C-alpha positions in Angstrom: 52.5 10.5 91.3 55.3 8.4 90.8 56.1 4.8 89.7 59.6 2.9 89.3 58.5 1.9 86.0 59.4 5.8 84.6 61.2 9.2 85.7 57.8 10.8 84.7 56.1 12.3 87.6 52.3 13.3 87.6 50.0 15.7 89.4 47.5 13.6 91.7 44.9 15.0 90.3 45.5 14.6 86.8 43.1 12.1 88.1 40.0 12.5 88.5 40.2 11.8 91.9 38.3 13.8 95.3 39.5 17.6 95.8 39.0 19.5 99.0 36.2 21.9 99.3 37.3 24.9 97.7 39.7 22.8 95.0 43.3 22.0 95.6 45.7 24.8 96.8 49.5 24.2 95.8 51.9 24.6 98.3 54.9 26.9 97.8 58.5 24.8 96.9 61.7 25.8 97.4 64.2 25.8 94.7 66.1 22.4 94.8 61.8 20.8 95.9 61.0 22.6 92.2 64.5 20.5 90.3 63.7 17.4 92.0 59.7 17.6 90.7 58.2 17.6 93.6 54.5 19.8 93.7 53.0 20.1 96.4 49.1 20.3 97.1 46.0 20.2 99.3 44.2 16.6 99.3 40.5 16.4 100.5 41.1 14.3 103.5 40.1 15.4 106.5 42.6 15.1 110.3 41.4 16.5 113.2 44.0 15.9 116.5 43.9 12.8 118.0 40.6 11.8 116.6 40.4 8.3 115.1 37.2 7.9 112.7 36.0 4.8 110.7 35.1 4.5 106.9 35.0 8.5 106.5 33.6 9.3 102.9 35.9 11.7 100.7 33.1 12.0 98.0 31.9 9.8 95.1 33.0 10.6 91.4 31.0 9.8 88.1 33.6 9.1 86.0 33.6 8.7 82.0 35.3 6.5 79.7 37.5 9.1 79.4 38.7 9.2 83.1 38.2 5.3 83.0 40.8 5.0 80.1 43.5 7.6 81.8 43.6 5.5 84.7 44.2 2.3 83.9 47.4 4.4 81.8 48.5 5.4 85.2 47.1 1.9 86.7 49.4 -0.4 84.2 52.4 1.5 85.2 52.4 1.3 88.4 51.9 4.6 89.7 51.9 5.6 93.5 50.6 8.6 95.4 52.5 10.4 97.8 51.5 11.9 100.7 52.8 13.8 103.3 51.8 15.1 106.6 53.5 17.4 109.3 56.5 16.7 106.7 56.6 13.4 107.2 55.6 11.1 103.7 53.2 8.5 104.0 54.7 5.2 103.7 53.2 1.6 103.4 53.8 -0.9 105.3 55.3 -4.0 102.8 56.6 -7.6 104.2 59.3 -8.9 101.6 60.9 -12.3 101.2 64.4 -12.8 100.8 66.0 -15.4 98.8 66.6 -17.5 101.7 62.7 -16.8 102.8 62.9 -15.6 105.2 60.5 -12.4 105.8 60.8 -9.6 107.2 59.3 -6.0 107.1 60.0 -2.8 105.4 58.3 0.5 103.8 57.3 2.0 100.4 57.2 5.5 99.6 53.2 6.0 99.2 50.3 3.8 97.7 49.5 1.6 94.6 46.1 3.7 92.9 45.7 0.2 91.6 46.4 -3.7 92.6 46.3 -5.6 89.9 45.1 -9.4 90.2 47.0 -12.3 90.3 47.1 -14.5 87.8 45.5 -11.7 84.8 47.8 -8.0 85.1 45.1 -7.3 82.6 42.5 -7.1 85.9 43.1 -4.3 87.8 40.6 -3.2 91.1 40.8 0.6 91.9 42.3 1.3 95.6 39.8 3.4 96.3 39.4 3.2 100.8 43.2 4.2 102.8 43.8 3.4 105.9 45.4 6.5 107.4 47.7 6.1 110.6 49.3 8.8 112.5 51.3 7.0 115.4 51.8 10.6 117.7 54.5 10.9 120.8 52.9 13.1 124.1 54.9 15.8 125.4 56.4 16.1 128.1 56.3 19.7 129.1 57.5 19.3 132.5 60.5 21.6 132.9 60.3 23.4 129.9 59.2 26.6 128.5 55.0 24.7 127.5 53.4 24.5 130.8 52.0 26.8 130.1 50.5 26.0 127.8 47.3 23.7 128.4 47.0 21.3 125.7 50.1 20.7 124.3 48.9 18.1 122.6 51.1 15.5 120.7 53.9 15.5 117.9 53.4 13.5 114.7 56.2 10.1 115.0 55.0 8.1 112.4 52.6 8.5 109.1 51.6 5.0 107.6 49.3 4.3 104.4 47.2 1.0 103.6 45.3 1.1 100.9 42.5 -1.4 99.6 39.3 -1.8 96.5 36.1 -1.6 98.2 33.1 -2.0 96.1 30.4 0.3 98.1 27.1 -0.2 98.3 24.9 2.0 100.0 21.3 2.3 101.0 19.1 4.4 99.4 19.4 7.5 97.4 23.1 9.5 97.6 23.3 13.0 98.6 26.7 14.5 98.0 25.9 16.5 100.6 26.5 13.2 103.2 30.2 13.5 102.7 30.5 17.0 104.6 28.7 16.5 106.7 29.3 12.3 107.3 25.8 11.3 107.9 26.2 8.5 104.3 24.8 5.0 105.2 27.0 2.8 103.1 26.1 -1.0 103.4 30.3 -2.1 103.2 31.6 -0.3 106.1 30.9 0.3 109.3 31.9 3.4 111.7 32.6 1.8 114.5 33.9 -1.5 113.0 35.8 -0.5 109.1 35.0 -2.2 106.2 33.4 -5.0 106.3 34.6 -8.5 105.9 34.3 -10.4 102.4 33.0 -7.1 100.7 34.1 -7.6 97.0 37.0 -5.4 95.9 35.7 -2.8 92.4 36.8 -3.7 89.2 38.0 -1.0 86.7 35.7 -1.5 84.1 36.9 -1.5 80.4 35.2 1.3 78.1 32.3 2.0 80.2 31.0 5.5 83.0 31.7 4.0 86.5 31.2 5.5 90.0 33.7 5.3 92.6 32.9 6.0 96.0 36.5 7.2 97.6 36.5 6.2 101.5 38.9 6.7 104.3 40.2 5.9 107.7 41.8 8.1 110.4 43.7 6.2 113.0 45.9 7.7 116.2 48.2 5.5 117.8 50.4 6.5 120.6 53.6 5.8 120.3 57.0 5.6 121.9 58.6 7.2 119.1 61.2 10.0 120.2 60.1 13.4 117.9 64.0 13.2 116.8 64.3 10.3 115.4 60.6 9.5 113.0 63.4 9.8 110.1 64.6 6.6 111.6 62.1 3.9 110.1 62.8 5.7 106.7 66.5 5.7 106.7 66.7 2.2 107.6 65.0 0.4 104.7 66.0 -2.9 104.5 67.0 -2.6 100.3 70.3 -0.3 102.1 71.5 -3.4 103.4 75.1 -2.4 105.4 76.3 -5.6 105.1 76.4 -4.9 101.1 77.6 -1.8 101.0 80.8 -3.4 103.3 81.3 -6.0 99.9 81.7 -3.0 98.4 83.8 -1.4 100.5 86.5 -4.3 100.6 86.0 -5.0 97.2 87.0 -1.1 96.4 90.1 -1.7 99.0 91.3 -4.8 97.5 91.9 -3.2 94.2 92.9 -0.3 95.2 95.6 -2.0 98.1 97.1 -3.8 94.8 97.2 -0.5 92.0 98.9 0.8 95.3 101.3 -2.4 95.4 102.3 -1.3 92.0 102.8 2.3 92.4 105.0 1.7 95.6 106.8 -0.7 93.3 107.6 1.8 90.5 108.5 4.4 92.7 110.2 2.6 95.2 112.3 -0.6 93.1 112.5 1.2 89.4 112.3 5.1 89.3 114.7 4.6 92.6 117.2 2.4 91.0 117.3 4.6 87.4 117.6 7.6 89.1 120.7 5.9 91.1 121.9 5.0 87.4 121.2 8.0 86.0 122.2 10.5 88.5 125.7 8.6 89.6 129.1 10.0 88.7 130.8 7.8 85.9 134.3 8.2 84.9 133.3 7.0 81.7 131.0 8.3 79.0 130.0 5.0 77.6 129.0 3.8 81.2 126.7 7.3 82.0 125.3 6.5 78.3 124.5 3.1 79.4 122.9 4.0 82.4 120.9 6.4 80.2 120.0 4.1 77.7 118.6 1.1 80.0 114.6 2.4 80.5 113.4 5.3 78.3 111.3 7.7 79.7 114.9 9.3 80.3 115.4 10.0 77.1 112.2 12.5 76.0 112.7 14.6 79.1 113.1 17.3 76.6 109.8 16.7 75.0 108.0 15.4 78.0 106.5 19.5 79.0 105.6 19.9 75.2 102.3 21.3 75.2 100.2 18.9 73.5 97.4 19.8 71.1 94.2 21.5 71.7 95.8 22.7 75.1 93.4 26.2 75.9 90.8 22.5 76.1 93.0 21.2 77.9 93.1 24.2 80.4 89.4 24.3 80.5 88.6 20.5 81.3 90.7 20.7 84.1 89.0 23.7 85.4 85.6 22.3 85.3 87.6 19.2 86.9 88.4 21.0 90.1 84.8 22.9 90.0 82.5 19.0 90.0 85.4 17.4 92.6 85.2 20.5 94.6 81.5 20.5 94.6 81.3 16.6 95.2 83.0 16.6 98.3 82.0 20.0 100.0 78.0 18.1 99.8 79.6 14.8 101.2 81.2 16.4 103.6 78.3 18.2 104.7 75.9 15.8 104.4 78.2 13.2 106.2 77.8 16.4 109.1 74.5 15.8 108.8 73.1 18.7 107.5 71.2 17.6 104.6 68.9 16.1 106.3 65.5 14.3 104.2 63.6 16.0 106.7 64.8 19.1 104.5 63.4 18.6 101.1 65.3 20.1 98.4 68.2 20.7 100.2 70.7 18.2 99.1 70.2 19.9 95.2 70.3 23.5 96.3 73.5 22.9 98.1 75.4 21.6 95.6 74.4 24.5 92.8 75.6 26.4 95.5 78.3 24.7 95.8 79.4 24.6 92.3 78.4 28.7 91.6 80.7 29.0 94.6 83.4 26.2 93.1 84.0 28.6 90.5 86.6 30.9 91.8 89.0 27.9 92.0 88.3 26.7 88.8 88.5 29.9 86.8 92.3 29.8 88.7 93.6 26.7 88.2 92.4 27.2 84.7 94.3 29.9 84.0 97.2 28.8 86.3 97.5 25.9 83.0 96.6 28.1 80.4 99.6 30.6 81.1 101.9 27.2 81.6 101.0 26.0 78.2 102.0 29.6 76.7 102.9 30.0 73.0 100.4 27.2 72.4 97.6 29.5 70.6 95.9 29.7 73.9 94.2 33.0 74.3 93.0 34.5 77.8 89.7 35.7 77.3 88.9 32.7 75.3 90.0 30.8 78.4 88.0 31.6 81.2 84.5 32.3 78.8 85.0 28.5 77.8 85.8 27.5 81.8 82.8 29.3 82.5 80.8 29.0 80.1 82.0 24.8 78.4 80.8 22.1 81.5 77.7 24.0 83.1 76.4 24.9 79.0 76.4 21.7 78.2 74.7 20.3 81.2 72.1 22.8 81.5 71.5 21.9 77.3 70.4 18.9 78.0 68.7 19.5 81.3 66.2 22.2 78.8 66.2 19.6 75.9 64.8 17.1 78.9 62.6 19.6 80.2 60.8 20.0 77.0 59.8 16.4 76.7 58.6 16.6 80.2 56.4 19.6 79.3 55.2 18.2 75.8 54.2 15.3 78.2 52.6 17.6 81.6 54.9 16.2 84.0 55.3 18.0 87.4 59.2 16.8 86.7 58.9 19.8 84.2 60.8 22.9 85.9 59.0 26.9 85.4 59.7 29.0 82.8 60.1 31.0 86.7 62.7 29.0 87.8 65.2 27.7 84.5 65.7 32.3 84.7 66.6 31.4 88.2 69.1 29.1 87.4 70.6 31.4 84.8 71.1 34.5 86.7 73.0 31.8 88.7 75.2 31.1 86.3 75.2 34.5 84.7 75.3 36.8 88.0 77.2 34.1 90.1 79.1 31.7 89.0 80.7 33.9 85.7 81.7 36.8 88.0 83.6 33.9 90.0 85.6 32.2 87.3 86.6 35.5 86.0 87.9 37.0 88.7 90.3 33.3 89.9 91.2 33.6 85.8 92.6 37.4 86.7 94.5 36.0 89.9 95.7 33.2 88.4 96.7 35.0 85.4 98.6 37.3 87.2 100.8 35.1 89.3 104.1 33.9 88.2 103.5 31.0 85.5 104.6 27.4 86.3 108.1 26.5 84.6 109.2 22.9 83.4 112.2 21.0 85.4 113.4 20.1 82.8 114.5 22.4 79.7 112.0 21.4 76.4 113.7 21.0 72.8 113.3 23.0 70.6 112.6 20.0 67.8 110.1 18.0 68.4 111.2 14.2 69.5 110.2 11.5 67.4 107.7 8.6 68.9 109.0 5.6 68.1 106.1 2.5 67.0 103.8 0.9 69.6 102.8 -2.5 70.3 99.0 -2.1 70.6 98.2 -2.6 73.5 100.2 0.7 74.9 98.0 2.8 71.9 95.9 5.1 73.6 92.4 3.7 73.1 93.1 -0.1 74.2 95.5 1.3 77.1 92.7 4.3 78.2 90.0 1.7 78.0 91.5 -1.2 80.1 92.7 1.8 82.9 89.1 3.4 82.7 87.8 -0.3 84.3 89.2 -0.6 87.7 87.9 2.9 89.2 84.2 2.1 87.9 85.1 -1.5 89.5 85.1 1.1 92.7 82.2 2.5 92.4 79.4 0.0 90.7 78.5 -1.5 94.1 78.0 1.6 95.9 76.1 2.9 92.2 73.3 0.5 92.5 72.4 1.9 95.5 72.4 5.6 93.7 70.5 4.6 90.8 67.8 3.3 92.7 67.3 6.3 95.1 66.9 8.1 91.6 64.8 6.1 90.1 62.9 4.3 92.6 62.3 7.2 94.6 63.7 6.1 97.8 65.8 8.2 100.5 69.7 7.3 100.0 71.7 8.6 104.0 74.0 6.4 103.6 76.7 9.0 102.6 79.8 7.8 105.0 79.9 4.8 102.9 80.0 7.3 100.3 82.2 9.7 101.3 85.0 6.7 102.1 83.7 5.3 98.1 84.4 8.8 96.8 88.0 8.5 98.6 89.2 5.2 97.4 87.2 6.6 93.7 89.7 9.9 94.1 93.5 7.1 95.0 92.8 4.2 92.5 92.1 6.8 89.7 95.3 8.8 90.8 97.5 5.4 90.8 95.9 3.9 87.8 96.7 7.1 86.1 100.0 8.0 87.2 101.1 3.5 86.6 99.9 3.7 83.2 101.7 7.0 82.7 105.1 5.3 83.7 104.6 2.6 81.3 103.8 5.0 78.4 106.8 7.6 79.0 109.0 4.3 79.3 107.4 3.7 75.4 109.5 6.9 74.7 105.8 8.0 73.9 105.6 12.0 75.3 102.2 12.2 74.0 100.5 11.6 78.0 98.6 15.0 78.3 95.2 14.1 77.1 95.9 10.4 78.0 95.9 11.3 82.2 92.9 12.5 81.5 91.2 10.0 79.5 92.8 6.9 81.5 90.5 7.8 84.5 87.9 9.3 82.4 87.1 6.3 80.2 85.7 4.9 83.5 82.5 7.2 82.9 82.0 4.7 79.7 81.0 2.1 81.8 79.3 3.8 84.3 76.5 4.8 81.5 76.9 1.6 80.2 75.8 0.0 84.0 73.4 2.8 83.9 71.7 1.3 81.1 71.6 -1.6 82.1 70.2 -1.0 85.2 67.7 1.0 83.5 66.5 -2.2 81.4 66.7 -5.1 83.8 65.5 -3.2 86.8 63.4 -0.3 85.3 61.5 -2.1 82.1 62.0 0.5 80.2 61.6 -1.3 76.7 57.8 -1.5 78.2 57.5 2.3 79.1 56.6 5.0 76.6 59.8 6.8 73.9 60.5 9.5 76.3 60.7 7.3 79.2 63.6 6.4 77.4 65.0 9.6 76.4 64.7 11.5 80.2 66.6 7.7 81.8 69.5 7.6 79.2 69.2 11.9 79.7 70.0 12.1 82.7 72.1 9.0 82.3 74.8 10.7 80.1 75.0 14.2 82.3 76.0 12.1 85.0 78.6 10.1 83.2 79.9 13.1 81.1 80.2 14.9 85.1 81.5 11.5 86.3 84.4 12.0 83.0 85.2 15.0 83.9 86.0 14.5 88.0 87.5 11.2 87.6 89.7 12.6 84.4 91.0 15.7 86.6 92.1 13.8 89.5 94.1 11.3 87.2 95.1 14.0 85.4 96.9 16.2 88.4 98.1 13.3 89.4 99.8 12.6 86.6 101.0 15.7 86.2 102.6 16.0 89.5 104.6 12.3 89.5 105.8 13.4 85.9 106.9 16.7 87.6 108.7 14.8 90.4 110.7 12.7 88.3 112.4 14.7 86.0 112.9 17.0 88.5 114.8 14.6 90.4 117.4 13.8 87.5 120.0 16.0 87.8 121.8 17.4 84.5 125.0 18.8 83.7 125.7 20.8 80.8 129.0 20.4 79.1 129.2 22.7 77.1 132.1 25.4 75.8 130.4 27.5 78.4 132.0 26.1 81.1 135.3 26.4 80.4 135.3 30.8 82.1 134.6 29.0 85.5 138.6 27.3 85.1 139.7 30.5 83.3 138.9 32.1 86.9 139.5 30.2 88.6 143.6 29.3 86.7 143.1 33.2 87.2 142.7 33.5 91.1 145.3 30.8 91.4 147.5 32.4 89.7 147.5 35.9 91.1 147.9 33.9 94.8 150.4 32.6 94.1 152.2 34.8 91.9 151.9 38.1 92.6 151.6 38.0 96.9 147.9 39.0 97.4 147.6 37.8 100.3 149.7 40.1 101.8 148.2 43.3 100.4 145.8 45.2 101.0 142.3 44.0 100.8 141.2 46.6 98.6 144.5 45.2 96.0 142.3 41.8 96.1 139.5 43.0 95.3 140.9 44.7 92.2 141.9 41.6 91.3 139.8 38.9 91.4 136.9 41.7 90.6 138.9 42.5 87.0 139.5 38.5 87.0 135.2 37.9 86.9 135.2 40.6 84.3 137.2 39.0 82.1 136.0 34.6 82.8 132.7 36.6 82.1 132.9 37.7 78.0 135.7 34.4 78.2 132.2 32.4 79.2 130.0 34.9 76.5 132.9 34.4 73.4 133.1 30.1 74.1 129.4 29.7 74.7 128.1 31.1 72.1 130.9 29.8 69.7 129.8 25.9 71.4 126.2 27.1 71.1 125.8 28.4 67.1 128.4 25.2 66.1 125.6 22.6 68.1 122.6 24.6 65.9 123.9 23.7 63.0 125.0 20.3 64.1 121.9 19.6 65.2 119.9 20.9 62.1 121.5 19.4 60.2 121.6 15.9 61.4 117.1 16.2 61.5 117.2 17.5 58.4 118.8 14.0 57.2 116.2 12.5 59.1 113.3 10.9 56.3 109.5 11.5 58.3 107.1 9.4 56.5 
């Protein structure tokens, strides 16, 4: 049983409903179904192929005061009972009215176990009569292997439920065996015509024992719907209006175009102009210095690739970002291609779990590459590998375990059994951890990434920044745009998760993901460029947080959704903890995904612009070049080497090259040691507050 007011799911037989002969039997579930909290059990409703029956008695139950109170608790929380037939979920046909007053027909999964009075919410009526409509399609056996089958039967293409409240009356003494023999004499329900019109509903009594007779109808209706199209009615529910999704895409595209224009302006106008001025060969040293002083990002070229604080932790987060982004992209890709149909229950969660485990290999590799790049910054190979394999999944698993304890305490079917937790740990330490170690091993074996410019031995002092260019204001402002790309689609995703609806518009989700990735990359590049122009070279962590702070707005919006759409204020505190616990886990994953996307884009952007600078380091050692050229000129003009044998020429220029190299070392050392003491002298005179 599920409810839109709470994430807690409960077993159908937590209420004293009719049980099948011999008791209910729990069917086996795959890992994805168990993680989703789905449990399937047999019911007391007996169906026969293509046999219509009305007013069939399931059982009569004698409810005690305790049973009545339990039912009232579930009914007051708007719980719905879910049924499944031939892997088709039972759905209730309902009529909605839009804002313009127009009516449209849609489906809601399951059926309500009780109905409230129109004016009095405390007055409840028990839905003890269930009308089951089964739509079937005849099998055309002509030209198939089924020709040899005399009675091929029918294919079930629809499963509809309609619950109602009936205060049943019967003649004579009640005999419990009549339900099995279908001989019960009900005065309120005719086996030929159904429920007698005008029958009173069965009201739930307060603090009193009750007798409840459960009945049901089974109606078989022929349908022209093909078996391959029987899921279309579930996937085309009105709440997933295509126009709203297209509005989301247009809204996201406008933001993307705006950011693309800003990035294009920076790349094609500002940077191109800066690089041209900086690289042009000026005859005057004053002109070259003036060109250097026009923009501030070139002034910090000697510090921009200085490893940040907590460099090892940053490498771990980068590796985790690869893992989460890779899992997301591959999962949506498989879903778009049609491999993750909702008819394959649990397939989505299983695919996400397997892909996350397999993405441990690139996560370990990328984390090791960045860890090796931050050489001398307190990085440790074993620690880096262990953190990459355990930090992100460890936090998620820890949150999941705490929430699972709460579900256990409330006896919810959403609680994952202990055996499943052991299976998850085996996935983690048996598959994911070795893959991370293997990827890390290959990453540490490759050559480290070398920065395009030399890092100065002494850090440059960062000038005081205006308030809006400081870390917290800048990242909070930048995080709004990535969130603005996804917030419309986020509404539908949250609705499918919390309101137990099917989400199958993965094409829209893939488009939104693509726009999100590009938006994160562009906003991070723009903010990073402004930061570098302010001569602030501490860009590493800020690049990660620039796009990652969109997760803060993700969490706030999800909380707003829960309060306004789910009525969480009126539910138990456990439901609130479950809501915000899962929202926090989703927000953390969203932070890692967007943060990595922004960081890796900014990393290549910074490497690109600083690799474009042509630098000529005029040291005393370059005088050896002129030494070699002059000696060669002397040999050619004064010694007549052109008229001698080639061996003589090789001897001449060989000795000249040796002398030039010695001269280079001599003059280079003299200039270097002088410059070293000069730099120490001028920076030692700076008083740092």
